[in-house]
N, C-alpha and C positions, 0 to 999 in steps of 0.2 A: 455376459449372452450379447453381440452387438447390436446395434440397435441397425433400423433398415439405411436406405444410403441416403434418402433424403432427411432422416436426421443428424447422420452427422455429416452431409452437407452445411443444413443448416446451421450448426453450430460451427463448421468453420469457418462461417461467413460472417458466424452471430460477434464470432470471440473478441478480436481485433476494436471491434466497437465498444463492448463490454471493457475490455484490459483498458483503451484509450477513455472511456469516460471513468473508470474507475482510478486512473491517474490527475485527469482533470476534479474529479472531487478532489480529489488532496491536495492536488495543485493550488488547486483556489478556493478551500477552509479557510483563509484569513481570511477572505474579503465576501465571502457571501456561507451559507448553514453548512454543510460537512464536514471534510478536515479527514483526517490519518484514518481517523476508525472508520469512518465512513466508504472512502475510498476505500481502505484498505478488502473490505466485508464484501464489493460489490467489484474487486479484482479478485478473489478467491471464490466468490460464484462461479469465474471461469472457469476454473480449477473443477468447480460444480459440474458446471455444462461437460466439460470434457468427459467428462466417469459418467455423465448420464447418455452421451453418445458414443463411448466406447467403452469397451469391458475392461475390468479391472485389472485384468490382468498384457493386455498392450500398453495399459499408459502405467504400469506400476516402476517401467526401469526410467521412465520418461518424463516422471514427476516423484521424485525420491524423498523418504523420510530425511536425507541426510540435508536434501536440497532446502527443506524447504525450515528444516531448524538449523541451518544456516541465514537464514534470511532473517527467521526471527532474531538469532543472533546477533547481526546484522543491522536491524532498525535498535537492537534496544542498546547496542555500543554504538550508533554514531545518537540515541537521544540524549546517553549520559556524554556523550564527549562536547557535543555542542553544548549543554550545562556546565561543564569542570573548565570550556573558554570562555566562559563569563568568569570563572577567579583569576583569571588570568588576564583579562583585561581592566581586572579592577575591579568586576562587575559582583553584585551578589550571586552567588549560585541560581543557575538558571535564570539569569538577569539576559534581558534582551542588547548584547554587547553592540548588534550592529545595525539600529535602529540607529537610525540618519547620519548615517555612518557616509553616505554615498556609494559604498560600496554594492555589490549584489543584494539584495533585498534591502539595502538601507536606504532608500528614497523617501523623502514627508511626506506624508498622506496628504492629500488635497483637498482643502476646502471648502465644503458644502457637501452636495452626491458625489457616490463612490464610481469613480468610473472605469472599476475594476485592473488599476495598476497592478501586476505581480510582482513590480517592484517595491512592496512597499512589504511592513511587517517584519520584517527585524529577522531573528531566528526564529519565527514563530510557522514560516517556510519549511525552513530544515526541519526542525521537528514536527512538522503534519507531517513531510515525507520518511521521517524514524519510526512515523507510528503506523501511515500503512505500511511499510517493510511489516514490522512486527506484526501486526497484523494481520496479515496476507500470510506468515509464514506457521502463527501459534495456528488461525483458520483451516488452510490447509493438511500442517500437525493434524487438528481436529481431524476435519476430513478425512484424511488419509487412513486414520487409527479405526475410525468409522468402518469402512469400506474393506479394509483388511480382515476386521473379526467377522466380517460377513460373509466374504470369501470364503475364510479358515469354515464353516458354519455350513458351506457350501456343499 
């Protein structure tokens, strides 16, 4: 059953803010409390919001189980690939091979209070992104599976 036009409009307005906030949490995980898991969970609430505002039958073609499983797999592969690249750079498995390199995410951390520079942290921001993608996919699969079970019983 569809919700009212007010609920759908509110969901459409709030969804971009939820997605941006979740991505913000993922990308600032090495600087502030948060990270991949928390940001991925916030982004997955956007899926819940859509299913609360619209009916399951309206969205099951747009938010597919295959796409969410692919997201989960992509996040896991990115995480493992980043860890394996440390071996090729001469570091230990999961070694921080980008730290102090000067490239992306390789700047030195400033001494004193944290200025919030995103270009620090080495591989940690990449792994936060990988975890965020994986958590979004995993929580989306769980949410979609639960909703499909409710739909079949109705």
